[in-house]
N, C-alpha and C positions, 0 to 999 in steps of 0.2 A: 277552371278558368273559363270565363265566358268570352266569346269573340265580339266584344263591344264595338270594334271597328266596323262591323257590318252595318251598324246604324249610320255611320258616316257614308258608307258606300250607297246605302239605300237613300240617304238624303240627296246625294248627287243625282241618283236615278230619278227621284221624284221631281227634282227641279227640271231635269231634261225632259221628262214626259209632260210636265205642265207647260213648258215652253212650246213643245211641239203641238200640244192640244190647243193652246191659246192661238198660235199662229194659224192653225188649220180652221179654227172656228171663231174668227175674230169678232164676228157680229153676234155670236150666241153666248159667249162667255163674258162674265164681268171682268173688267180690266184690273186684275190683281197684280201688283208689282212683284217682281222676283224677290226684292228685298223683304217685302212683307211675308211672302211665302217662306223664305229662308228663315225668318224670325220664328214663324209658327212651327216649322219643322224642327228647328234647333231645340225647342222646348222639350222634345222627347229624347234628347241625347242621354245616353245611359249614365247612371251614377256608378262610379268606381268605389265600391265599398271596401271594408276591412279585409274581405276574403279574396280580393283580386291580388294576384301574385305580387305585382310591383308595389301596390298600395301597402300590402302587408309588410313588405320589406322596408318601405320608407317609414312606416309607423314604428316598426320594431327596432329600427336602428338607434332609437333613443335608448341608451343604456338604463336610465332610471325606469322607464316604462317596461322595458324588457325584464329587468330584475323584479319589478312589481308583479308582472304577469306570471313569472316562474314561481314566485312566492305564494300567490293565491291558488295556483294549480297544485303545488307541492308545499302545503303550509308547514309541514314538519321540517322542511329544509331551510337552514339558515344560510343565507348568501350575504356575505359582507359586501362584495362588490363584483362587478363583471369585469374580468381582465381583458377579454377579447370578444368581439362580436363581428360577424360578417354575414352577408346575405347573398343568395344565389351562388352558393359555393359549389364548384365542380370538383368531384372527387373521382378520378378515373384511374384505371390501372394501365400505366404506360406499356407494360409488357404484353398486355392483351388488348391493345388499343382498338383493333379491328374486330374483336370478338366479344369482349366484355361489355355489358350494358352500361351506358353512361349514367351517372348520378349527378343531379343538381339539387342541392339542399336549400330549402327556402331561407332558414335562419340557423346559424351555427354559433354557439356561445360556449365560452369556458369561464369558470368563476375563479375565486381566489384560491381554491383548493385543487384546481386543475380538472374539476369535474366537467364533463362535456354534455351539452344540451342541444339537441336537434329539434327544432320546432317547425312542423310542417302544416300548411293549410291545404286541406283536401276538399274539393268541391264536387267531385264525382265519385260514385261508388263503383270500384272495379272488382270488388269482392276479393281483394288481395292484400289488405292492409297488413295482416300478420306476416306474410312473406316479404312484403315491401319493407317492413320494419327490420326484418332479419337481414335483408340485403344492405340497407342503409347502415345498420349497426356494424356489419362486417367491414364496410369501407371506413367507418369512423375508427374502428379498432386498428386497422392497418396504418392509419396516418396520425392519429391524435392521442390514443390512450396509453401507449406503452413505447417507451424509447429503447433504443438499442443498449444492451448491457444491463437492463433492468430485469427483475424477476416478475413472474405473473402476479405476485402479491402487490406489485406496484401498479397494476392495471387500474386506471382511473374509472370511477363510476360513470355510467353513461345513462342518459335519459332521452328516450325517444317519445316526443309528444306530437300527436296528430290532432289538429283542430278541424273538425268536419262539419259541414252544413248541408249534407245531402239527406235524402229521405231515408230514415232509419229502418232497420228490420224490426220485426215484431218484438223481439226480446232485447233490443238494444237499450242501454241506459245512457243518461246524460254524461256520466263520468265513470270510466272504467280503467282500473290500473291492473297491470299484469306483471307477475314474477314467475320464476321457475320453481315448481314444487315436485316432490316425490309422488309418483303414481300410487305407491303403496302406503304412504303416510303423508297426508295433505298438510299436516302441521310442520313438516320438515321442508324448509326452503333451501334451495341451492344458492349459496352465496356467490353469485356470478357478477354482482355489481350492476345489474341491468334492471331498469324500470321502464316499462312501456305504458303510456297513458293515451287513451282515446277519449276525446270530448266531442259530442255531437250536439250542436246548438238547436237542431230540429226536434230533439227530445225534450220533454218538460224538465226544467231545472228545479222543480219543487223539492224542497228539503236541502238544497245546496246553499252555500254561503251567499250573502248579498253580492260579494265580489264576482263569484262565478255566474250568478244570474245576470249581472251587468255585462260580463264577457259574452254571454249568449246573446244578449240584446245587440251588442256591438257587432257580432258576427251576422246577425239577422237584419242589419241596417235599421235598428230601432233606436230612438233617442235614449241616452243614458244620463241620469243625474245621480252621481254618487260621490266622486272625489276628483282631485286635481289630475289623476292619472287618466281617467276616462275623459275628462275635459280636454286634456292634451290630445288624446287619440282622435276624438271627434273634430277638434279644431284642425289637426293635421290633415285628416281626410278631406275636410272642407277646402283647405288650402290647395290640396292636390287637384281637386275637381274644378277649382276656379282658376287654375293656372293653365292656359292654353298650351304652353310649351310642354308641360308635364303630361297633360292629356295626350298630346301628340306622341310623346315617347311611349306611353302605355299602349296606345293603338298600334304603333310600330312594332312594339314587342309582341303583341298578340298576333299581328300579321305574320311576323317571322315564325311564331310557333305554328301557325296554320300552314305556312309554306314548308316548314320542316315536316309536318304531318303529310302534306301532299307529296313531298319528295320521297318520303318513306314508302308511300303508296306506289309511286312510279318505279322506285327501285324494286319493290316487290313484284310489280308487273313484269319488268324486264328479266328479273331472276326466274320468275315462273315460266316465261316464254323460252328462255334458254334451256331450262329443264325439260320442257315439253319437246323442243326440237331435238335435243340430245336423245330423248327417249324414242322419238320418231325415227331417227337414223338407225337405231338398233332394230326396228321392226321392218325396215325396208324403205327405199327411197321415196316413191310417190305416196304410197299408202301410209308410210311411217310419218312423213312430214305432215300430212293432213291430220292424222291422229295426234301427232306431237303438238301441233298448233292448238288443237282442242284441249289436250291435256295441259298445255302451257297456260291456257286461259284459266283452267281450273286451279292449277298450282298458283297462278298469280292471284286469283281470288282468295285462296287460303292465306297466302303471305300478306296480302293487303289487309285482310281481316285481322290477322295477328298483329300487324303493325298498328292498326287503329286501336286495338285493345291496349297495346303497350304504351300508346301515346295518350291514354286517358279517356277513350270512348267506352261507353257501355256496350254490351253485346248487341242491344237493339240499335244503337247509333252506328256501330261498326257494320252491322248487317245492311242497314239502309244505305250507308256510304258505298258499299260494294254493289248493292242492287242498282244504284244510280249510275254506276260505271258501265252497266250493261255488257259486261264481259261474258257472262254465262247466263243461262236461263234460270228462272226462279226455282225450277225443280232441282237443278244442280246446286244452287245456293242453299236450298233447304237440306240437301244431303250433307253439305259441309257443316251447317249449323247443327244438324243432328249428330254428326260425328264429333263435333266440338263438345256438345253437351254430354255425350256418352263418356268421353275422356275425362271431362270435368267432374262427373259424378263417380 
């Protein structure tokens, strides 16, 4: 998810600075109207494409398009119709509300046979897709795939589909599907009813169907000329971008996501400070508080780093975020990163 609303903030800043500069140097600068300046700046407003969270949901809420997309991704699957479709679905554990990580699914679908499809748009590489899929699937199973009084044989098939458009790793392929196989006999598949699919539009789609090539173009904001389904998707995306009210809602949504991230960082700082002070009290009043405060900053940095990673930042982005807070020295931050890398490996 890109923070497109920053373009709007920068626009206001540019106008303010130009106004100040023009008033200060009235005789030196050409008399450019603010209206004309605003018009020039507005031309660089960001385009909200198919991969933007809200746009993705608004395009996918069309059941015909959603059904078509599932059919080209899983061509062997015959879907008569979509029974239920929802977007931005929150699936949380009420019993562990303050402990369990929250889940918000981009698009959730069930078909005529009760099969469940979760389609996610992933724009940043957190190197955690496998575990993310596992967690999402566990939440789906709890709520949607097996009703009380039924046997495990009644467990509905589940499909977790990740559409990615981030820089691929060296051995990544455009289309990869995953199932569970025996370590001792790769020809033996465990019939757990789970299919996981990853599509990365940044990898060449050579050898894929024309439909999947068109999907890659749509994800990469390239024009597509194929059929009525992609015509609809591009038309809908254009409508969204040309509607000021909808654009405002998207910007507000992204602002809230950023505020949520910042709140997580603040909570991490406060939690870290409390840990440090508590540790300081154990070491002695004056000396302990001093040391505790320092340790609190280190703990805060660790927690904020982890929160940034959990909220979609890469390790590089999270590191830069913590560095800019200037809680700790660069040397201390490097120690934390080294420790994180050693645990990760």
